Structures are given as C-alpha cells and as structure tokens.
N, CA, C and O atoms as a GROMACS GRO file, in nm:
protein
  468
    1MET      N    1  -0.407  -1.076   1.608
    1MET     CA    2  -0.441  -1.158   1.541
    1MET      C    3  -0.474  -1.301   1.626
    1MET      O    4  -0.464  -1.316   1.747
    2THR      N    5  -0.525  -1.422   1.503
    2THR     CA    6  -0.604  -1.480   1.527
    2THR      C    7  -0.604  -1.608   1.478
    2THR      O    8  -0.694  -1.620   1.396
    3THR      N    9  -0.545  -1.704   1.492
    3THR     CA   10  -0.535  -1.842   1.421
    3THR      C   11  -0.642  -1.961   1.436
    3THR      O   12  -0.747  -1.943   1.498
    4GLY      N   13  -0.612  -2.069   1.383
    4GLY     CA   14  -0.670  -2.130   1.349
    4GLY      C   15  -0.766  -2.108   1.217
    4GLY      O   16  -0.744  -2.030   1.124
    5ASP      N   17  -0.910  -2.222   1.238
    5ASP     CA   18  -1.012  -2.200   1.090
    5ASP      C   19  -1.141  -2.158   1.186
    5ASP      O   20  -1.248  -2.217   1.172
    6ARG      N   21  -1.126  -2.064   1.271
    6ARG     CA   22  -1.284  -2.004   1.284
    6ARG      C   23  -1.196  -1.842   1.314
    6ARG      O   24  -1.097  -1.785   1.361
    7CYS      N   25  -1.371  -1.826   1.215
    7CYS     CA   26  -1.376  -1.620   1.173
    7CYS      C   27  -1.342  -1.583   1.372
    7CYS      O   28  -1.372  -1.649   1.472
    8PRO      N   29  -1.289  -1.487   1.361
    8PRO     CA   30  -1.320  -1.442   1.495
    8PRO      C   31  -1.420  -1.364   1.528
    8PRO      O   32  -1.444  -1.331   1.644
    9GLN      N   33  -1.469  -1.339   1.454
    9GLN     CA   34  -1.602  -1.237   1.466
    9GLN      C   35  -1.751  -1.295   1.474
    9GLN      O   36  -1.857  -1.268   1.531
   10THR      N   37  -1.681  -1.421   1.357
   10THR     CA   38  -1.870  -1.464   1.296
   10THR      C   39  -1.864  -1.616   1.320
   10THR      O   40  -1.974  -1.670   1.312
   11GLY      N   41  -1.754  -1.702   1.350
   11GLY     CA   42  -1.702  -1.842   1.345
   11GLY      C   43  -1.681  -1.907   1.220
   11GLY      O   44  -1.634  -1.850   1.122
   12PRO      N   45  -1.714  -2.015   1.224
   12PRO     CA   46  -1.672  -2.067   1.090
   12PRO      C   47  -1.716  -2.074   0.936
   12PRO      O   48  -1.813  -2.147   0.917
   13HIS      N   49  -1.677  -2.028   0.855
   13HIS     CA   50  -1.719  -1.984   0.707
   13HIS      C   51  -1.633  -1.970   0.556
   13HIS      O   52  -1.513  -1.942   0.567
   14PRO      N   53  -1.669  -1.981   0.466
   14PRO     CA   54  -1.560  -1.990   0.414
   14PRO      C   55  -1.414  -1.852   0.432
   14PRO      O   56  -1.428  -1.730   0.437
   15ALA      N   57  -1.289  -1.930   0.437
   15ALA     CA   58  -1.183  -1.863   0.474
   15ALA      C   59  -1.190  -1.744   0.425
   15ALA      O   60  -1.227  -1.725   0.309
   16HIS      N   61  -1.164  -1.669   0.489
   16HIS     CA   62  -1.088  -1.504   0.449
   16HIS      C   63  -0.969  -1.497   0.519
   16HIS      O   64  -0.940  -1.381   0.546
   17ARG      N   65  -0.912  -1.557   0.547
   17ARG     CA   66  -0.767  -1.520   0.680
   17ARG      C   67  -0.672  -1.470   0.541
   17ARG      O   68  -0.698  -1.514   0.429
   18THR      N   69  -0.592  -1.402   0.558
   18THR     CA   70  -0.455  -1.340   0.466
   18THR      C   71  -0.352  -1.326   0.568
   18THR      O   72  -0.337  -1.266   0.675
   19GLY      N   73  -0.288  -1.404   0.495
   19GLY     CA   74  -0.139  -1.454   0.607
   19GLY      C   75  -0.165  -1.498   0.761
   19GLY      O   76  -0.181  -1.613   0.801
   20ILE      N   77  -0.166  -1.407   0.821
   20ILE     CA   78  -0.191  -1.456   0.963
   20ILE      C   79  -0.262  -1.364   1.037
   20ILE      O   80  -0.263  -1.348   1.159
   21GLU      N   81  -0.304  -1.322   0.976
   21GLU     CA   82  -0.439  -1.231   1.007
   21GLU      C   83  -0.580  -1.233   0.949
   21GLU      O   84  -0.586  -1.256   0.829
   22TRP      N   85  -0.701  -1.210   1.020
   22TRP     CA   86  -0.799  -1.276   0.980
   22TRP      C   87  -0.863  -1.082   0.906
   22TRP      O   88  -0.849  -0.976   0.968
   23ASP      N   89  -0.925  -1.099   0.774
   23ASP     CA   90  -1.003  -1.040   0.720
   23ASP      C   91  -1.128  -1.054   0.774
   23ASP      O   92  -1.184  -1.163   0.761
   24THR      N   93  -1.183  -0.968   0.830
   24THR     CA   94  -1.326  -0.938   0.875
   24THR      C   95  -1.406  -0.856   0.776
   24THR      O   96  -1.529  -0.854   0.777
   25SER      N   97  -1.337  -0.792   0.694
   25SER     CA   98  -1.435  -0.704   0.594
   25SER      C   99  -1.515  -0.819   0.568
   25SER      O  100  -1.614  -0.811   0.642
   26SER      N  101  -1.522  -0.964   0.471
   26SER     CA  102  -1.649  -0.962   0.420
   26SER      C  103  -1.697  -1.075   0.476
   26SER      O  104  -1.760  -1.161   0.414
   27CYS      N  105  -1.664  -1.079   0.623
   27CYS     CA  106  -1.789  -1.180   0.720
   27CYS      C  107  -1.932  -1.080   0.693
   27CYS      O  108  -1.961  -0.962   0.669
   28PRO      N  109  -2.003  -1.228   0.717
   28PRO     CA  110  -2.188  -1.187   0.729
   28PRO      C  111  -2.200  -1.123   0.842
   28PRO      O  112  -2.139  -1.194   0.921
   29GLY      N  113  -2.245  -1.027   0.903
   29GLY     CA  114  -2.294  -0.953   1.005
   29GLY      C  115  -2.220  -0.894   1.053
   29GLY      O  116  -2.269  -0.843   1.154
   30VAL      N  117  -2.072  -0.855   1.032
   30VAL     CA  118  -1.967  -0.800   1.038
   30VAL      C  119  -1.995  -0.603   0.959
   30VAL      O  120  -1.966  -0.578   0.842
   31PRO      N  121  -2.040  -0.523   1.031
   31PRO     CA  122  -2.006  -0.389   0.943
   31PRO      C  123  -1.876  -0.356   0.895
   31PRO      O  124  -1.760  -0.350   0.937
   32ALA      N  125  -1.930  -0.340   0.807
   32ALA     CA  126  -1.801  -0.263   0.736
   32ALA      C  127  -1.774  -0.143   0.769
   32ALA      O  128  -1.854  -0.050   0.780
   33ALA      N  129  -1.620  -0.141   0.792
   33ALA     CA  130  -1.528  -0.052   0.889
   33ALA      C  131  -1.542   0.083   0.778
   33ALA      O  132  -1.583   0.060   0.665
   34ALA      N  133  -1.509   0.215   0.816
   34ALA     CA  134  -1.554   0.354   0.762
   34ALA      C  135  -1.431   0.361   0.694
   34ALA      O  136  -1.329   0.356   0.763
   35PRO      N  137  -1.418   0.372   0.543
   35PRO     CA  138  -1.309   0.405   0.492
   35PRO      C  139  -1.186   0.579   0.509
   35PRO      O  140  -1.196   0.702   0.516
   36GLN      N  141  -1.079   0.463   0.507
   36GLN     CA  142  -1.002   0.558   0.564
   36GLN      C  143  -0.924   0.627   0.489
   36GLN      O  144  -0.876   0.583   0.385
   37HIS      N  145  -0.897   0.781   0.548
   37HIS     CA  146  -0.872   0.837   0.416
   37HIS      C  147  -0.717   0.923   0.443
   37HIS      O  148  -0.711   0.926   0.566
   38GLY      N  149  -0.623   0.975   0.402
   38GLY     CA  150  -0.514   1.003   0.410
   38GLY      C  151  -0.453   0.857   0.459
   38GLY      O  152  -0.522   0.760   0.489
   39LEU      N  153  -0.322   0.862   0.459
   39LEU     CA  154  -0.217   0.794   0.521
   39LEU      C  155  -0.203   0.714   0.612
   39LEU      O  156  -0.159   0.784   0.704
   40THR      N  157  -0.213   0.604   0.652
   40THR     CA  158  -0.200   0.569   0.815
   40THR      C  159  -0.090   0.600   0.868
   40THR      O  160  -0.004   0.663   0.807
   41ASP      N  161  -0.076   0.557   0.997
   41ASP     CA  162   0.097   0.611   1.055
   41ASP      C  163   0.171   0.574   0.969
   41ASP      O  164   0.235   0.648   0.895
   42THR      N  165   0.172   0.396   0.970
   42THR     CA  166   0.268   0.310   0.880
   42THR      C  167   0.346   0.361   0.761
   42THR      O  168   0.466   0.343   0.740
   43GLU      N  169   0.244   0.438   0.673
   43GLU     CA  170   0.287   0.484   0.571
   43GLU      C  171   0.332   0.630   0.577
   43GLU      O  172   0.393   0.684   0.485
   44HIS      N  173   0.282   0.713   0.740
   44HIS     CA  174   0.356   0.821   0.732
   44HIS      C  175   0.556   0.756   0.743
   44HIS      O  176   0.660   0.802   0.696
   45THR      N  177   0.532   0.657   0.814
   45THR     CA  178   0.680   0.622   0.871
   45THR      C  179   0.738   0.626   0.757
   45THR      O  180   0.830   0.701   0.728
   46ALA      N  181   0.675   0.527   0.668
   46ALA     CA  182   0.742   0.472   0.529
   46ALA      C  183   0.843   0.579   0.468
   46ALA      O  184   0.959   0.573   0.427
   47MET      N  185   0.701   0.730   0.488
   47MET     CA  186   0.794   0.848   0.377
   47MET      C  187   0.855   0.901   0.456
   47MET      O  188   0.930   0.982   0.403
   48ASP      N  189   0.868   0.898   0.611
   48ASP     CA  190   1.014   0.983   0.635
   48ASP      C  191   1.083   0.901   0.642
   48ASP      O  192   1.192   0.956   0.628
   49LEU      N  193   1.102   0.790   0.656
   49LEU     CA  194   1.218   0.677   0.605
   49LEU      C  195   1.282   0.746   0.465
   49LEU      O  196   1.384   0.814   0.470
   50THR      N  197   1.206   0.719   0.336
   50THR     CA  198   1.228   0.788   0.256
   50THR      C  199   1.289   0.933   0.229
   50THR      O  200   1.362   0.962   0.133
   51ALA      N  201   1.243   1.030   0.341
   51ALA     CA  202   1.335   1.150   0.351
   51ALA      C  203   1.454   1.156   0.424
   51ALA      O  204   1.526   1.256   0.423
   52GLN      N  205   1.490   1.016   0.511
   52GLN     CA  206   1.600   1.015   0.588
   52GLN      C  207   1.722   0.944   0.499
   52GLN      O  208   1.843   0.964   0.506
   53LEU      N  209   1.638   0.844   0.400
   53LEU     CA  210   1.724   0.768   0.280
   53LEU      C  211   1.754   0.882   0.205
   53LEU      O  212   1.875   0.871   0.182
   54TRP      N  213   1.718   0.972   0.161
   54TRP     CA  214   1.743   1.112   0.065
   54TRP      C  215   1.858   1.168   0.151
   54TRP      O  216   1.955   1.205   0.084
   55ASN      N  217   1.869   1.186   0.306
   55ASN     CA  218   1.978   1.251   0.313
   55ASN      C  219   2.068   1.215   0.346
   55ASN      O  220   2.168   1.274   0.387
   56THR      N  221   2.034   1.059   0.323
   56THR     CA  222   2.192   0.984   0.381
   56THR      C  223   2.222   0.995   0.253
   56THR      O  224   2.317   1.070   0.232
   57LEU      N  225   2.162   0.935   0.137
   57LEU     CA  226   2.226   0.950   0.026
   57LEU      C  227   2.308   1.083  -0.017
   57LEU      O  228   2.412   1.085  -0.082
   58SER      N  229   2.245   1.178   0.027
   58SER     CA  230   2.254   1.329  -0.038
   58SER      C  231   2.444   1.327   0.057
   58SER      O  232   2.549   1.334  -0.007
   59ALA      N  233   2.440   1.320   0.179
   59ALA     CA  234   2.535   1.342   0.280
   59ALA      C  235   2.649   1.265   0.187
   59ALA      O  236   2.734   1.334   0.131
   60ILE      N  237   2.649   1.090   0.169
   60ILE     CA  238   2.699   0.987   0.093
   60ILE      C  239   2.773   1.067  -0.046
   60ILE      O  240   2.895   1.077  -0.062
   61ALA      N  241   2.678   1.114  -0.127
   61ALA     CA  242   2.748   1.152  -0.265
   61ALA      C  243   2.834   1.242  -0.237
   61ALA      O  244   2.820   1.327  -0.148
   62ALA      N  245   2.956   1.228  -0.330
   62ALA     CA  246   3.068   1.340  -0.309
   62ALA      C  247   3.031   1.472  -0.369
   62ALA      O  248   2.919   1.515  -0.397
   63ASP      N  249   3.171   1.539  -0.386
   63ASP     CA  250   3.068   1.690  -0.441
   63ASP      C  251   3.167   1.726  -0.502
   63ASP      O  252   3.247   1.815  -0.473
   64GLY      N  253   3.163   1.605  -0.657
   64GLY     CA  254   3.261   1.655  -0.787
   64GLY      C  255   3.134   1.651  -0.886
   64GLY      O  256   3.014   1.646  -0.861
   65PRO      N  257   3.195   1.653  -0.990
   65PRO     CA  258   3.116   1.679  -1.113
   65PRO      C  259   2.997   1.618  -1.173
   65PRO      O  260   2.940   1.653  -1.276
   66ALA      N  261   2.969   1.525  -1.098
   66ALA     CA  262   2.865   1.432  -1.114
   66ALA      C  263   2.781   1.382  -1.004
   66ALA      O  264   2.719   1.276  -0.999
   67ARG      N  265   2.789   1.479  -0.912
   67ARG     CA  266   2.671   1.471  -0.804
   67ARG      C  267   2.542   1.494  -0.803
   67ARG      O  268   2.460   1.426  -0.742
   68ALA      N  269   2.504   1.648  -0.911
   68ALA     CA  270   2.378   1.662  -0.949
   68ALA      C  271   2.282   1.564  -1.027
   68ALA      O  272   2.167   1.530  -0.999
   69GLY      N  273   2.377   1.522  -1.151
   69GLY     CA  274   2.299   1.373  -1.216
   69GLY      C  275   2.286   1.258  -1.143
   69GLY      O  276   2.196   1.178  -1.168
   70ASP      N  277   2.379   1.238  -1.039
   70ASP     CA  278   2.349   1.117  -0.958
   70ASP      C  279   2.293   1.108  -0.843
   70ASP      O  280   2.266   1.003  -0.785
   71LEU      N  281   2.263   1.273  -0.785
   71LEU     CA  282   2.165   1.279  -0.740
   71LEU      C  283   2.000   1.275  -0.745
   71LEU      O  284   1.922   1.239  -0.658
   72ALA      N  285   1.975   1.325  -0.880
   72ALA     CA  286   1.872   1.334  -0.974
   72ALA      C  287   1.845   1.180  -1.012
   72ALA      O  288   1.726   1.146  -1.009
   73GLU      N  289   1.933   1.089  -1.046
   73GLU     CA  290   1.878   0.964  -1.040
   73GLU      C  291   1.831   0.880  -0.948
   73GLU      O  292   1.739   0.804  -0.979
   74LEU      N  293   1.902   0.879  -0.782
   74LEU     CA  294   1.807   0.873  -0.706
   74LEU      C  295   1.714   0.889  -0.634
   74LEU      O  296   1.664   0.817  -0.547
   75ALA      N  297   1.676   1.051  -0.695
   75ALA     CA  298   1.590   1.116  -0.665
   75ALA      C  299   1.463   1.075  -0.740
   75ALA      O  300   1.357   1.100  -0.682
   76THR      N  301   1.455   1.012  -0.864
   76THR     CA  302   1.395   0.934  -0.912
   76THR      C  303   1.283   0.821  -0.869
   76THR      O  304   1.164   0.789  -0.868
   77HIS      N  305   1.433   0.782  -0.831
   77HIS     CA  306   1.380   0.612  -0.711
   77HIS      C  307   1.342   0.651  -0.609
   77HIS      O  308   1.243   0.582  -0.582
   78ILE      N  309   1.363   0.735  -0.519
   78ILE     CA  310   1.271   0.773  -0.392
   78ILE      C  311   1.145   0.822  -0.422
   78ILE      O  312   1.041   0.808  -0.357
   79HIS      N  313   1.171   0.903  -0.568
   79HIS     CA  314   1.006   0.945  -0.585
   79HIS      C  315   0.923   0.835  -0.631
   79HIS      O  316   0.802   0.842  -0.609
   80ALA      N  317   0.977   0.720  -0.700
   80ALA     CA  318   0.878   0.595  -0.749
   80ALA      C  319   0.831   0.509  -0.546
   80ALA      O  320   0.732   0.469  -0.484
   81ILE      N  321   0.920   0.520  -0.532
   81ILE     CA  322   0.896   0.460  -0.383
   81ILE      C  323   0.771   0.557  -0.316
   81ILE      O  324   0.665   0.504  -0.284
   82GLN      N  325   0.793   0.692  -0.298
   82GLN     CA  326   0.710   0.783  -0.202
   82GLN      C  327   0.562   0.745  -0.318
   82GLN      O  328   0.454   0.720  -0.264
   83HIS      N  329   0.573   0.745  -0.453
   83HIS     CA  330   0.443   0.780  -0.535
   83HIS      C  331   0.398   0.618  -0.472
   83HIS      O  332   0.283   0.618  -0.428
   84ALA      N  333   0.469   0.483  -0.462
   84ALA     CA  334   0.393   0.413  -0.440
   84ALA      C  335   0.305   0.352  -0.302
   84ALA      O  336   0.218   0.264  -0.292
   85ILE      N  337   0.392   0.472  -0.168
   85ILE     CA  338   0.312   0.438  -0.078
   85ILE      C  339   0.211   0.533  -0.061
   85ILE      O  340   0.123   0.515   0.024
   86MET      N  341   0.215   0.678  -0.167
   86MET     CA  342   0.108   0.758  -0.129
   86MET      C  343  -0.031   0.674  -0.204
   86MET      O  344  -0.127   0.669  -0.128
   87ALA      N  345  -0.052   0.611  -0.337
   87ALA     CA  346  -0.075   0.549  -0.393
   87ALA      C  347  -0.224   0.432  -0.282
   87ALA      O  348  -0.336   0.387  -0.307
   88GLN      N  349  -0.135   0.432  -0.168
   88GLN     CA  350  -0.196   0.343  -0.051
   88GLN      C  351  -0.370   0.406  -0.044
   88GLN      O  352  -0.476   0.345  -0.029
   89ALA      N  353  -0.344   0.536  -0.061
   89ALA     CA  354  -0.446   0.629   0.006
   89ALA      C  355  -0.573   0.639  -0.124
   89ALA      O  356  -0.693   0.644  -0.098
   90ALA      N  357  -0.528   0.641  -0.235
   90ALA     CA  358  -0.612   0.661  -0.334
   90ALA      C  359  -0.668   0.489  -0.359
   90ALA      O  360  -0.779   0.452  -0.398
   91ALA      N  361  -0.565   0.416  -0.327
   91ALA     CA  362  -0.651   0.243  -0.337
   91ALA      C  363  -0.787   0.243  -0.214
   91ALA      O  364  -0.892   0.187  -0.247
   92ARG      N  365  -0.780   0.287  -0.120
   92ARG     CA  366  -0.842   0.299   0.021
   92ARG      C  367  -0.952   0.413  -0.028
   92ARG      O  368  -1.067   0.383   0.006
   93ALA      N  369  -0.944   0.505  -0.084
   93ALA     CA  370  -1.051   0.629  -0.131
   93ALA      C  371  -1.126   0.564  -0.238
   93ALA      O  372  -1.240   0.611  -0.246
   94HIS      N  373  -1.095   0.449  -0.344
   94HIS     CA  374  -1.135   0.434  -0.472
   94HIS      C  375  -1.118   0.318  -0.488
   94HIS      O  376  -1.076   0.295  -0.602
   95PRO      N  377  -1.139   0.191  -0.398
   95PRO     CA  378  -1.142   0.055  -0.396
   95PRO      C  379  -1.180  -0.004  -0.564
   95PRO      O  380  -1.114  -0.095  -0.616
   96ASP      N  381  -1.253   0.040  -0.608
   96ASP     CA  382  -1.306  -0.033  -0.742
   96ASP      C  383  -1.217   0.011  -0.848
   96ASP      O  384  -1.205  -0.077  -0.934
   97ARG      N  385  -1.150   0.117  -0.873
   97ARG     CA  386  -1.070   0.187  -0.890
   97ARG      C  387  -0.924   0.098  -0.905
   97ARG      O  388  -0.888   0.036  -1.005
   98TYR      N  389  -0.866   0.109  -0.798
   98TYR     CA  390  -0.734   0.089  -0.737
   98TYR      C  391  -0.744  -0.018  -0.667
   98TYR      O  392  -0.852  -0.066  -0.634
   99ARG      N  393  -0.567  -0.094  -0.620
   99ARG     CA  394  -0.605  -0.228  -0.542
   99ARG      C  395  -0.478  -0.163  -0.434
   99ARG      O  396  -0.396  -0.079  -0.471
  100LEU      N  397  -0.484  -0.220  -0.300
  100LEU     CA  398  -0.378  -0.212  -0.246
  100LEU      C  399  -0.236  -0.306  -0.245
  100LEU      O  400  -0.222  -0.423  -0.281
  101MET      N  401  -0.156  -0.229  -0.201
  101MET     CA  402  -0.049  -0.336  -0.271
  101MET      C  403  -0.073  -0.420  -0.163
  101MET      O  404  -0.107  -0.395  -0.047
  102GLY      N  405  -0.035  -0.575  -0.252
  102GLY     CA  406  -0.064  -0.698  -0.165
  102GLY      C  407  -0.240  -0.738  -0.142
  102GLY      O  408  -0.292  -0.810  -0.057
  103GLY      N  409  -0.274  -0.694  -0.205
  103GLY     CA  410  -0.403  -0.731  -0.188
  103GLY      C  411  -0.472  -0.803  -0.322
  103GLY      O  412  -0.390  -0.813  -0.414
  104HIS      N  413  -0.582  -0.848  -0.350
  104HIS     CA  414  -0.636  -0.878  -0.445
  104HIS      C  415  -0.629  -0.847  -0.549
  104HIS      O  416  -0.684  -0.739  -0.571
  105PRO      N  417  -0.552  -0.926  -0.689
  105PRO     CA  418  -0.625  -0.831  -0.850
  105PRO      C  419  -0.724  -0.769  -0.876
  105PRO      O  420  -0.827  -0.782  -0.810
  106MET      N  421  -0.714  -0.690  -0.979
  106MET     CA  422  -0.826  -0.599  -1.001
  106MET      C  423  -0.903  -0.686  -1.054
  106MET      O  424  -0.830  -0.736  -1.140
  107GLN      N  425  -1.016  -0.745  -1.061
  107GLN     CA  426  -1.109  -0.840  -1.160
  107GLN      C  427  -1.230  -0.768  -1.141
  107GLN      O  428  -1.272  -0.716  -1.037
  108GLY      N  429  -1.286  -0.772  -1.272
  108GLY     CA  430  -1.421  -0.701  -1.347
  108GLY      C  431  -1.431  -0.559  -1.341
  108GLY      O  432  -1.529  -0.484  -1.336
  109VAL      N  433  -1.288  -0.534  -1.341
  109VAL     CA  434  -1.277  -0.317  -1.351
  109VAL      C  435  -1.302  -0.341  -1.504
  109VAL      O  436  -1.319  -0.443  -1.570
  110ARG      N  437  -1.298  -0.176  -1.544
  110ARG     CA  438  -1.319  -0.155  -1.679
  110ARG      C  439  -1.200  -0.010  -1.687
  110ARG      O  440  -1.199   0.110  -1.660
  111ILE      N  441  -1.079  -0.150  -1.761
  111ILE     CA  442  -0.989  -0.039  -1.779
  111ILE      C  443  -0.953  -0.018  -1.892
  111ILE      O  444  -0.943  -0.128  -1.946
  112ALA      N  445  -0.912   0.105  -2.000
  112ALA     CA  446  -0.913   0.131  -2.119
  112ALA      C  447  -1.036   0.072  -2.191
  112ALA      O  448  -1.000   0.032  -2.302
  113GLY      N  449  -1.170   0.050  -2.169
  113GLY     CA  450  -1.276  -0.007  -2.244
  113GLY      C  451  -1.269  -0.110  -2.193
  113GLY      O  452  -1.389  -0.135  -2.177
  114ARG      N  453  -1.208  -0.206  -2.148
  114ARG     CA  454  -1.199  -0.355  -2.154
  114ARG      C  455  -1.238  -0.398  -1.966
  114ARG      O  456  -1.213  -0.350  -1.856
  115THR      N  457  -1.300  -0.498  -2.016
  115THR     CA  458  -1.331  -0.561  -1.849
  115THR      C  459  -1.181  -0.638  -1.840
  115THR      O  460  -1.131  -0.699  -1.935
  116VAL      N  461  -1.110  -0.620  -1.689
  116VAL     CA  462  -1.014  -0.722  -1.640
  116VAL      C  463  -1.090  -0.831  -1.605
  116VAL      O  464  -1.179  -0.829  -1.519
  117PRO      N  465  -1.046  -0.953  -1.688
  117PRO     CA  466  -1.119  -1.088  -1.646
  117PRO      C  467  -1.121  -1.106  -1.476
  117PRO      O  468  -1.173  -1.205  -1.425
   0.00000   0.00000   0.00000
C-alpha cells in the first residue's frame, strides 16, 4: 500500500487512489492487467464461509415442525450472499456490463434501451 499523493507507478498525475490503495489501472504507461476469470482466493474464502454459516444455522435450528420452512428462509438469504460473491467474476469478465462491488457506478452503459447518465 502506498500513501501520499504520488502514484507508485508513474509519479504525480490526477488522483486515482481508492481508499488506502492505489488503483494503477488508469495510469498512463502502465499496461493493463490481464483480466482474471473465476473467483479470487478471497471470494472462495467468502463462499466457504457461507457454507460454514449454513452448517452452523442448520445445527442451531430445532427439529420441530417449522424447521424445514425456517431453513428454506435462511437458504434464500445465504443464496443471495453467494450470488453477490459470484457476481464479482461476471463483473471482471464483462466490465462493460457489470460493476464490481464497491466499484464506480455504471455510466454510459445501455440498459433496457437507455443509456445510464
């Protein structure tokens, strides 16, 4: 991580620092990184955590008449989290159509026949 107001790759130019790390993807003279396909190691870890959460919640749920319905409701929420994690791979593969979590809003992209301002 680099701090200060100088790009670690190309020196001073318009800011492109995100949080506490530099995003050098827009630096002049810095070759673009090859797109990554699939999930990152961190995303795989997050997916593993959702499986651990499911197993823990399944162990907590009592074995009564409402168990199946309660677990089905919990599964919906866990699947939503998994969907958000896996959507990252789609965003990397198709940056012109989808955005990464925490990334810049989609601008100039056509959705349902209109361009997002």
